N, C-alpha and C positions, 0 to 999 in steps of 0.2 A: 504494500500500500504506500502510495506516495502522498506526501502532505503538501497542501497548498493553502497558505494562511491557516485558518482554523479548520478547514474542511479536509476530509480524507477522500482519496480516490483509490478505487481498487485497481491495482496493477494486474492485468490479465496474466502477465508472466509469472506472478507470484502464485496465482491459481494453477497455472500449468506446472510450476515447480513442485507442487504438492504431489503430482503424479509420479515423481521420481521414486516414491516408495515402491512402485511396481518393479522397475529394473533392479532396485536395491534388493528386493526380495529374491529375485533370480540369482543375483550375486551371492546372497546368503545360502541358497540351496547348493550352488556350485561349490562354495567354500566348504560347506558341511560334507558334501558328497566326495569331493576330490581330496580334501586335506584332513578332514576329521573322521572319515569313514562312517558317516551318518550318526555320529554320537549325539548331536543336537536333536536330530529327528527322533531318536529313541528316548530322549529325556524330556523333551518339551511336552507340555500338556496339550490336549486337543483343543481346549478352550482358553483363550488369553485372559478370561475373567478369573482364572486361577491366580493371576498376579494382582496384588493389591494396587500397585502403581497404575496398572491399566484401567482399573475401575475408577481411580481417583482422577486420572487425566483424560480419559475418553468415556464415551457413552453418556454418563450422567451430567458432567459439567456443562456441555454445550446445550443440553436440554434446559437446564436451569437458566443459563445465560439468555436463552431465547425469550424468556418471560420478563426480563428486565425492562424492555421497551414499553411494556404495558403499565409500568409504575409511573404513569404520566396521565393526568386527568383527561386531556384531549384524546389521547390514544384509547384509553379505557372506555370512554363514552362512545367513541366511534366504533370500536370493535365489540362493544358490550353484548349485542344480540348474538354474534357469532361465538363469543367466549362462553356465554351461558349455554348455547346449544352444544358446543363442543364439550363443555364440562359434563353435561348430561350423558353424552355418548361415552365419554371417558370413564365416568363412574360405573356405567353399566358394564363396559368391557373390562375395566380394571378389577371389578369385584367378581363378576360371574365367570370370566374365562379362567382365572387361576383356580377357582373352586372346582371347575370341571377337569382340571389338568390331570388328576390322578385316575380318572375314569376313561379318558379318550385322548387321542392325539390331536383332535380338532382344535383345541385351544392353541397348541404349538403351531399348527398350520396357519391358523388365523393370525397369530403374532408374526410368524415369518412373512406372511403375505403383506400385512400392513407395514411391517418394517422395510421390506424391499421396495414396495411402492414408494414409500417416503424417501428412502436413500436414492433410488434410481431416478426418481422424478427431479430431485435436487440437481443431480449432475446433468440430466437431460435439459433442464431449464437453463442452467448456466451455459451449456453447449450452444443452445439456440441463440442466447444473447450474444455470445462471442462470435458466432458465425454470421450474425446480423441477417439471418434468414431462417425461415421454418419451412423446410421441404415437405411436400405432401407425404412422403414415405416416412417422415420422422415419427409419426404417431405409431405406425406399425413396428418400426424398429424399437421404439420405446417400450411398447407392451411386450414384445417378444423378449427383449432384454430383461424386463421385470420378471417374466415367466421363468427364464433361465436362472435368474438370481434367487427366485423363490425356491426352486428345486434344490439349489446349492445350499441355501440357508436352512431349509427344512432338513436336509441331510445332516447338517452340522448340529441342529438342535434336537432332532428326534433320536431317542436312544437306539443304538446300533442293534441290539437284539430284536427290536421290532422290524427293522429293515431286513434282517437276515431271514425273516419268514417269507419275503418276497423273492421268488426265483424267476429270473429272466435270463434267457440265453445271452451270453456276452456279445455274440455277433449281432443280435437284434439291438442290444443296448448301444453298441458302437455305431451301428448304421443309423439309428434314430438320432444319436448325438451329432453325427456328421451332417445329416440333413438339416437339423435345426440350426447348427452353427453356420452352415453354408448360406441358408436363407437370411439369417441375422447379418452376416457379413456382406451379402449382396445388397441388402437394404442400406447398409452403412456406406458402401461405395457410391450408391446413387445419391445419398445425402451429402457426402463430402464434395462431390462435383458441383453442388449448388451453393456451397458456402461462399460468402462474399469476402472472407478474410482468411489469410494463410494461418494465422494463429488459431482462429476458430476451428479450422480443419484439424489441426494437431490436437487441440483440446478435445474435440469430438471423438477422435480416434482413441484418445486416452480413456474417455468414458466408455467407449465401445469395448475396450479391452478388459474392463473390470470383471464382468462375468466369465470371460474367456480365461483370464488369469485364475479366477476362483476355481474353475473346473481343472485347470492345470495343477494347482496346488493340491487338490484332492487326489488327482491321478498320481502325483508324485509322492503322496502320503505326507503332505505337510498341511493338514487341515487347519492348524492354528493360523497359518498365513491367509487362508481363504476367509477367515473370520476377521483377522487383524487389518489387512490392507484396505478393504472397503471402509472399515470403521475409521481409520486414520484419515483417509481422503475425505470422507463425509464430514467428520468433525472439524478438521482444520478449515475446510471450505466454508462450513457454517459459521465458524468463529470469525473468519475474514469479513463476512457480510454483517454479522451482529456488531462487531466492533466498529466497522465503518458507519453503519446506520446510527448506532447509539451515540458515537462521537459527533456526527453531523447534526443530529437532532438536538443534542444537548447544547452544542455550540450556537444553534439557532434560537432556542427557546429557554434553555436552562429550566425546563419544567419537570424533569425526571427526579423524583424524590431520592432515589438511590445515589445518583451521581451528584446531587447537591451535597450530600454528606461526604462522599469521597473527594469532591473538589475542594471542600474545606480542609481536608487532610492533604491537599496538594497532590492527590493521586489522579493522573490522567485517565480518561475513559478506557484507552487501549490497554491499560494495566488493570484497572478496577474490574472490568468485565470478566476476564479469565480468572483473576485472582480470587474474586468474591465467589464465583461459581464453583471453583475447586474447593474453597474453604467450606461452602455449604454442602458440597458432596462429601467431604471428609466428616462433617458433623452427622450427616445422614447415615453414613457407613458405620461410624463409631457407635452411634446409638441405635443400631439396627434392631427393629422389633417387627412383629407381624403386622401391626397397624401401620408402621412407617413403610413397610414393603408394599402394602395395598395402596397407600397414598401415592407412593412413588410410581407404581404401575399406572395409576390413574393420570398422574402428571405426564408420563411418557405418552399415553394415548392422546392427551390433550395437546401435547407438543406436536404430534403427527397431524392433528386436525388444524391447529393454528398455522402451521407452516404451509398448509394448502391454501390459505387465504391471504396471509400477510405479504406474500411476494408476488401476488397477481399484478398484472398490468394496471396502472393507475391507483394501486393501493397506497396508503400513506407511507408505508415502509419503502416502497420502490422510489418514492420521490427523493429520498435521502441517499440513494445509491447512484454513483457515477463511476465510469471506468476511465482510467488513463488512456490517452490516445494509443491506438494500436492498428496494425494492418494484418 
């Protein structure tokens, strides 16, 4: 992000740089395979949530940070009907889905679906903005990518013994996978040709590779990377937008109650937003109870809902977002 006076502009090259975690993951696999004889592969957990640092830095903090902008009277009043509707949906999903988790896999599938729609839609939306064009094929590519991501995420979430009860001929599975990924890539090629910017093309191809890399990580038996890489990309991209928005909004109106307090402590928004969200996450994790878990689940679903409305064209949030010049 580049600063101009008190306003922040999102540098698209920074967004693109976040995708470097994918080639770095490939380097990690090569390093472990060629030099360490797969020692890391054999010792790493399947799920990165086993690491406390991962929970404290990713997943929850950016969700908490996404709500800071609503601690603003004008914003709250403007979004109040959607927030109330979203809260009702979030409470229903947050309470009843976990309650059914022990009896059926449907809650896990529902959570995987909602999560992947949320994650992939974000990267898809940023891609369209940077390409300065929305090709007709984009919507088909988008939903096919979401479908692939759901299958991958469901595989990571659903207990392995359940999956072992499904018997499919490997040749059929490989053929189906090749067909799906071929269609997915053909759609991508059509979209890339219609991009109006070179940087947009590169960013779109990076987004395109997320589910492909996820499948590769599972195939090479590094499931932790299939979980970790999309999470890092999603969270860092989200923080870039939250920090930029919150800084520009507060510079313009100084109406946000949270940043009024932090500004008195001489803490700039770009530090206050991530620091405060990580601190609140630590508090939640430290005092973890069943009630807090249910509340946090509801907050996660509300986050999914609010993200679908706050970044739409002509929304108040979008008015505070500008990109640095790029081609």
